[in-house]
N, CA, C and O of each residue as an XYZ file, in Angstrom:
440
protein
N      -4.960     84.335     -8.708
C      -4.359     85.647     -8.881
C      -5.406     86.669     -9.293
O      -6.205     86.433    -10.200
N      -5.390     87.781     -8.625
C      -6.351     88.825     -8.937
C      -5.706     89.879     -9.824
O      -4.482     89.986     -9.893
N      -6.530     90.641    -10.490
C      -6.071     91.710    -11.357
C      -5.644     92.879    -10.474
O      -6.461     93.386     -9.705
N      -4.386     93.323    -10.562
C      -3.930     94.421     -9.699
C      -4.710     95.714     -9.910
O      -4.954     96.452     -8.956
N      -5.102     95.993    -11.155
C      -5.851     97.220    -11.414
C      -7.213     97.171    -10.734
O      -7.675     98.169    -10.180
N      -7.866     95.984    -10.779
C      -9.172     95.849    -10.141
C      -9.019     95.927     -8.620
O      -9.850     96.522     -7.933
N      -7.950     95.320     -8.104
C      -7.710     95.373     -6.672
C      -7.471     96.813     -6.230
O      -7.948     97.229     -5.174
N      -6.727     97.579     -7.040
C      -6.490     98.984     -6.713
C      -7.785     99.780     -6.749
O      -8.015    100.632     -5.891
N      -8.633     99.507     -7.737
C      -9.903    100.232     -7.858
C     -10.818     99.929     -6.682
O     -11.464    100.834     -6.154
N     -10.882     98.668     -6.264
C     -11.744     98.327     -5.134
C     -11.166     98.864     -3.836
O     -11.915     99.293     -2.958
N      -9.840     98.846     -3.699
C      -9.215     99.382     -2.491
C      -9.426    100.887     -2.413
O      -9.693    101.422     -1.337
N      -9.307    101.574     -3.548
C      -9.525    103.023     -3.570
C     -10.963    103.352     -3.209
O     -11.218    104.283     -2.445
N     -11.907    102.588     -3.759
C     -13.316    102.834     -3.455
C     -13.604    102.563     -1.991
O     -14.373    103.291     -1.364
N     -12.993    101.522     -1.440
C     -13.211    101.199     -0.024
C     -12.574    102.262      0.867
O     -13.138    102.622      1.900
N     -11.395    102.768      0.474
C     -10.715    103.786      1.272
C     -11.481    105.102      1.253
O     -11.508    105.820      2.252
N     -12.095    105.418      0.136
C     -12.854    106.656      0.023
C     -14.202    106.557      0.718
O     -14.895    107.562      0.874
N     -14.576    105.359      1.134
C     -15.869    105.175      1.762
C     -16.993    104.990      0.763
O     -18.155    104.860      1.149
N     -16.656    104.979     -0.521
C     -17.665    104.781     -1.558
C     -17.952    103.293     -1.697
O     -17.041    102.465     -1.697
N     -19.221    102.978     -1.812
C     -19.579    101.588     -2.074
C     -19.653    101.397     -3.569
O     -20.073    102.286     -4.310
N     -19.235    100.217     -3.999
C     -19.281     99.906     -5.417
C     -20.717     99.641     -5.833
O     -21.518     99.180     -5.021
N     -21.056     99.924     -7.084
C     -22.405     99.612     -7.564
C     -22.660     98.100     -7.481
O     -21.727     97.302     -7.568
N     -23.911     97.724     -7.313
C     -24.276     96.317     -7.138
C     -23.800     95.437     -8.288
O     -23.276     94.354     -8.029
N     -23.959     95.854     -9.563
C     -23.457     94.974    -10.634
C     -21.953     94.735    -10.545
O     -21.480     93.629    -10.806
N     -21.200     95.774    -10.177
C     -19.757     95.630    -10.062
C     -19.399     94.721     -8.892
O     -18.463     93.927     -8.987
N     -20.134     94.831     -7.793
C     -19.896     93.941     -6.655
C     -20.176     92.492     -7.040
O     -19.463     91.585     -6.611
N     -21.212     92.275     -7.848
C     -21.524     90.923     -8.302
C     -20.427     90.351     -9.172
O     -20.076     89.177     -9.049
N     -19.884     91.180    -10.055
C     -18.801     90.716    -10.928
C     -17.557     90.430    -10.108
O     -16.883     89.426    -10.337
N     -17.246     91.287     -9.167
C     -16.070     91.074     -8.329
C     -16.243     89.814     -7.490
O     -15.277     89.082     -7.275
N     -17.460     89.548     -7.012
C     -17.663     88.335     -6.216
C     -17.492     87.082     -7.060
O     -17.146     86.031     -6.522
N     -17.729     87.162     -8.386
C     -17.482     86.019     -9.267
C     -15.993     85.713     -9.368
O     -15.606     84.565     -9.588
N     -15.161     86.732     -9.209
C     -13.720     86.560     -9.361
C     -13.029     86.146     -8.070
O     -11.841     85.827     -8.093
N     -13.732     86.141     -6.957
C     -13.144     85.738     -5.689
C     -13.067     84.219     -5.614
O     -13.892     83.527     -6.210
N     -12.084     83.695     -4.889
C     -11.985     82.240     -4.761
C     -13.200     81.654     -4.047
O     -13.841     82.321     -3.235
N     -13.499     80.419     -4.359
C     -14.637     79.745     -3.737
C     -15.843     79.752     -4.657
O     -15.862     80.412     -5.696
N     -16.840     79.003     -4.243
C     -18.056     78.891     -5.036
C     -19.197     79.551     -4.286
O     -19.494     79.191     -3.146
N     -19.818     80.495     -4.916
C     -20.941     81.202     -4.319
C     -22.196     80.907     -5.134
O     -22.094     80.530     -6.301
N     -23.373     81.072     -4.542
C     -24.622     80.801     -5.276
C     -24.768     81.636     -6.549
O     -25.426     81.198     -7.493
N     -24.176     82.815     -6.594
C     -24.290     83.655     -7.785
C     -23.617     82.982     -8.982
O     -24.020     83.200    -10.124
N     -22.593     82.163     -8.723
C     -21.907     81.462     -9.811
C     -22.861     80.474    -10.467
O     -22.901     80.368    -11.693
N     -23.636     79.744     -9.651
C     -24.592     78.780    -10.181
C     -25.670     79.495    -10.999
O     -26.026     79.052    -12.091
N     -26.174     80.581    -10.473
C     -27.204     81.351    -11.175
C     -26.658     81.895    -12.493
O     -27.335     81.843    -13.520
N     -25.443     82.413    -12.459
C     -24.818     82.960    -13.658
C     -24.637     81.873    -14.709
O     -24.920     82.102    -15.885
N     -24.169     80.690    -14.303
C     -23.942     79.611    -15.268
C     -25.257     79.109    -15.851
O     -25.337     78.802    -17.040
N     -26.291     79.025    -15.010
C     -27.613     78.629    -15.528
C     -28.097     79.633    -16.564
O     -28.611     79.246    -17.613
N     -27.935     80.912    -16.277
C     -28.378     81.951    -17.216
C     -27.602     81.871    -18.531
O     -28.174     82.064    -19.604
N     -26.313     81.589    -18.449
C     -25.495     81.493    -19.662
C     -25.922     80.297    -20.497
O     -26.017     80.412    -21.719
N     -26.184     79.146    -19.874
C     -26.588     77.975    -20.657
C     -27.977     78.175    -21.264
O     -28.226     77.734    -22.386
N     -28.873     78.825    -20.545
C     -30.204     79.122    -21.095
C     -30.074     80.086    -22.274
O     -30.743     79.917    -23.293
N     -29.207     81.102    -22.133
C     -28.981     82.046    -23.231
C     -28.374     81.339    -24.437
O     -28.700     81.680    -25.575
N     -27.506     80.369    -24.213
C     -26.925     79.605    -25.312
C     -28.002     78.839    -26.071
O     -28.018     78.846    -27.302
N     -28.898     78.181    -25.345
C     -29.975     77.427    -25.991
C     -30.886     78.363    -26.774
O     -31.260     78.056    -27.905
N     -31.243     79.493    -26.189
C     -32.114     80.448    -26.864
C     -31.430     81.001    -28.118
O     -32.070     81.154    -29.158
N     -30.151     81.295    -28.019
C     -29.412     81.841    -29.162
C     -29.336     80.828    -30.307
O     -29.591     81.173    -31.461
N     -28.990     79.597    -29.993
C     -28.880     78.585    -31.052
C     -30.256     78.270    -31.637
O     -30.386     78.098    -32.849
N     -31.277     78.195    -30.793
C     -32.634     77.952    -31.308
C     -33.082     79.112    -32.192
O     -33.728     78.891    -33.215
N     -32.750     80.335    -31.815
C     -33.081     81.497    -32.627
C     -32.359     81.480    -33.959
O     -32.935     81.818    -34.993
N     -31.092     81.082    -33.930
C     -30.338     80.963    -35.186
C     -30.971     79.920    -36.094
O     -31.112     80.134    -37.298
N     -31.350     78.797    -35.511
C     -31.932     77.715    -36.292
C     -33.276     78.127    -36.884
O     -33.606     77.754    -38.010
N     -34.049     78.896    -36.122
C     -35.383     79.296    -36.574
C     -35.345     80.430    -37.594
O     -36.185     80.473    -38.493
N     -34.400     81.334    -37.474
C     -34.434     82.536    -38.308
C     -33.486     82.507    -39.494
O     -33.753     83.156    -40.505
N     -32.389     81.774    -39.397
C     -31.430     81.775    -40.502
C     -31.866     80.816    -41.591
O     -32.310     79.698    -41.330
N     -31.728     81.281    -42.805
C     -32.034     80.439    -43.963
C     -30.702     79.882    -44.472
O     -30.023     80.499    -45.292
N     -30.348     78.696    -43.960
C     -29.062     78.102    -44.311
C     -29.273     76.778    -45.033
O     -30.368     76.217    -45.042
N     -28.222     76.311    -45.620
C     -28.279     75.046    -46.340
C     -28.491     73.885    -45.370
O     -28.135     73.985    -44.196
N     -29.068     72.789    -45.853
C     -29.329     71.646    -44.966
C     -28.081     71.054    -44.323
O     -28.143     70.563    -43.196
N     -26.941     71.095    -45.029
C     -25.732     70.541    -44.411
C     -25.213     71.424    -43.279
O     -24.526     70.922    -42.389
N     -25.511     72.691    -43.285
C     -25.175     73.575    -42.166
C     -26.233     73.449    -41.079
O     -25.921     73.514    -39.890
N     -27.462     73.271    -41.480
C     -28.571     73.167    -40.530
C     -28.402     71.973    -39.593
O     -28.773     72.051    -38.422
N     -27.847     70.873    -40.093
C     -27.647     69.701    -39.242
C     -26.655     70.012    -38.128
O     -26.789     69.498    -37.018
N     -25.668     70.844    -38.413
C     -24.704     71.226    -37.379
C     -25.385     72.059    -36.289
O     -25.112     71.885    -35.102
N     -26.273     72.966    -36.710
C     -26.999     73.766    -35.723
C     -27.932     72.893    -34.887
O     -28.082     73.121    -33.687
N     -28.552     71.905    -35.506
C     -29.442     71.002    -34.764
C     -28.664     70.179    -33.743
O     -29.113     69.998    -32.611
N     -27.510     69.686    -34.142
C     -26.677     68.914    -33.209
C     -26.189     69.810    -32.076
O     -26.201     69.407    -30.912
N     -25.760     71.022    -32.414
C     -25.299     71.953    -31.385
C     -26.434     72.334    -30.444
O     -26.219     72.479    -29.240
N     -27.635     72.497    -30.978
C     -28.794     72.785    -30.137
C     -29.078     71.618    -29.197
O     -29.350     71.825    -28.014
N     -29.018     70.403    -29.713
C     -29.251     69.223    -28.870
C     -28.203     69.131    -27.766
O     -28.539     68.859    -26.613
N     -26.946     69.355    -28.109
C     -25.888     69.329    -27.095
C     -26.079     70.440    -26.063
O     -25.832     70.235    -24.875
N     -26.514     71.603    -26.510
C     -26.748     72.723    -25.600
C     -27.892     72.426    -24.634
O     -27.809     72.744    -23.448
N     -28.954     71.818    -25.146
C     -30.088     71.462    -24.288
C     -29.664     70.420    -23.265
O     -30.023     70.519    -22.092
N     -28.906     69.425    -23.698
C     -28.419     68.404    -22.759
C     -27.535     69.044    -21.694
O     -27.664     68.731    -20.510
N     -26.642     69.934    -22.104
C     -25.780     70.634    -21.150
C     -26.615     71.434    -20.158
O     -26.354     71.397    -18.955
N     -27.611     72.155    -20.651
C     -28.461     72.962    -19.778
C     -29.199     72.086    -18.767
O     -29.208     72.386    -17.573
N     -29.812     71.011    -19.240
C     -30.576     70.131    -18.346
C     -29.668     69.500    -17.299
O     -30.011     69.461    -16.118
N     -28.516     69.008    -17.727
C     -27.605     68.353    -16.787
C     -27.037     69.323    -15.755
O     -26.902     68.964    -14.585
N     -26.702     70.544    -16.167
C     -26.156     71.486    -15.199
C     -27.215     71.947    -14.212
O     -26.931     72.084    -13.023
N     -28.424     72.187    -14.682
C     -29.488     72.584    -13.756
C     -29.787     71.446    -12.784
O     -29.982     71.684    -11.593
N     -29.824     70.216    -13.281
C     -30.035     69.062    -12.404
C     -28.889     68.931    -11.399
O     -29.131     68.731    -10.209
N     -27.638     69.041    -11.872
C     -26.484     68.888    -10.994
C     -26.464     69.955     -9.911
O     -26.212     69.649     -8.746
N     -26.727     71.206    -10.285
C     -26.722     72.277     -9.287
C     -27.832     72.069     -8.265
O     -27.642     72.365     -7.085
N     -28.983     71.566     -8.693
C     -30.055     71.254     -7.751
C     -29.663     70.160     -6.787
O     -29.916     70.271     -5.588
N     -29.041     69.092     -7.296
C     -28.582     68.004     -6.431
C     -27.494     68.477     -5.474
O     -27.464     68.071     -4.312
N     -26.606     69.332     -5.959
C     -25.538     69.858     -5.111
C     -26.117     70.698     -3.981
O     -25.672     70.587     -2.839
N     -27.094     71.531     -4.281
C     -27.724     72.341     -3.241
C     -28.478     71.473     -2.241
O     -28.465     71.757     -1.044
N     -29.139     70.413     -2.722
C     -29.818     69.490     -1.806
C     -28.819     68.792     -0.897
O     -29.073     68.633      0.297
N     -27.681     68.374     -1.452
C     -26.650     67.704     -0.657
C     -26.058     68.655      0.377
O     -25.811     68.266      1.519
N     -25.834     69.899     -0.027
C     -25.301     70.881      0.919
C     -26.308     71.179      2.024
O     -25.924     71.364      3.178
N     -27.597     71.228      1.679
C     -28.628     71.464      2.694
C     -28.707     70.279      3.652
O     -28.846     70.468      4.860
N     -28.620     69.070      3.128
C     -28.658     67.888      3.985
C     -27.430     67.828      4.887
O     -27.530     67.455      6.056
N     -26.279     68.194      4.345
C     -25.058     68.209      5.140
C     -25.157     69.241      6.257
O     -24.731     68.996      7.386
N     -25.726     70.400      5.926
C     -25.924     71.427      6.948
C     -26.888     70.968      8.033
O     -26.684     71.258      9.212
N     -27.948     70.246      7.636
C     -28.903     69.722      8.616
C     -28.245     68.663      9.478
O     -28.516     68.597     10.677
N     -27.385     67.829      8.901
C     -26.674     66.806      9.673
C     -25.737     67.444     10.691
O     -25.635     66.973     11.824
N     -25.057     68.508     10.295
C     -24.160     69.202     11.219
C     -24.948     69.821     12.369
O     -24.505     69.785     13.517
N     -26.109     70.385     12.066
C     -26.957     70.957     13.108
C     -27.445     69.864     14.060
O     -27.525     70.078     15.269
N     -27.766     68.705     13.512
C     -28.238     67.584     14.333
C     -27.154     67.072     15.255
O     -27.438     66.733     16.404
N     -25.914     67.005     14.785
C     -24.821     66.525     15.630
C     -24.459     67.562     16.691
O     -24.028     67.191     17.782
N     -24.622     68.843     16.398
C     -24.356     69.876     17.402
C     -25.386     69.815     18.524
O     -25.054     70.036     19.688
N     -26.641     69.514     18.173
C     -27.692     69.432     19.190
C     -27.507     68.211     20.075
O     -27.857     68.244     21.255
N     -26.953     67.122     19.516
C     -26.756     65.899     20.285
C     -25.657     66.057     21.310
O     -25.676     65.379     22.338
N     -24.710     66.920     21.063
C     -23.557     67.098     21.988
C     -23.915     67.947     23.123
O     -23.079     68.202     23.990
């Protein structure tokens, strides 16, 4: 389900012949059904920002040791999440590229 107000705004802009600004087009493309490469890039950026934020908190905040252990565990979990998602997205792109090459190969054989 799409937001009716956003749909009206994009329809009005399209009817007026005005093109939407690039950042707005990127955000709207995130809300469309399906998976686009921008989604993978956006998620990678968010997980990297999470790791940087937690590492910055751990480095700059002067907190008690019992709170610090929670930040260390959260940082470790964030790093694992970041590594696994970047690895998974890379494998997914490789699989999609191989599948595309296989389809091209079968079209040439016919």
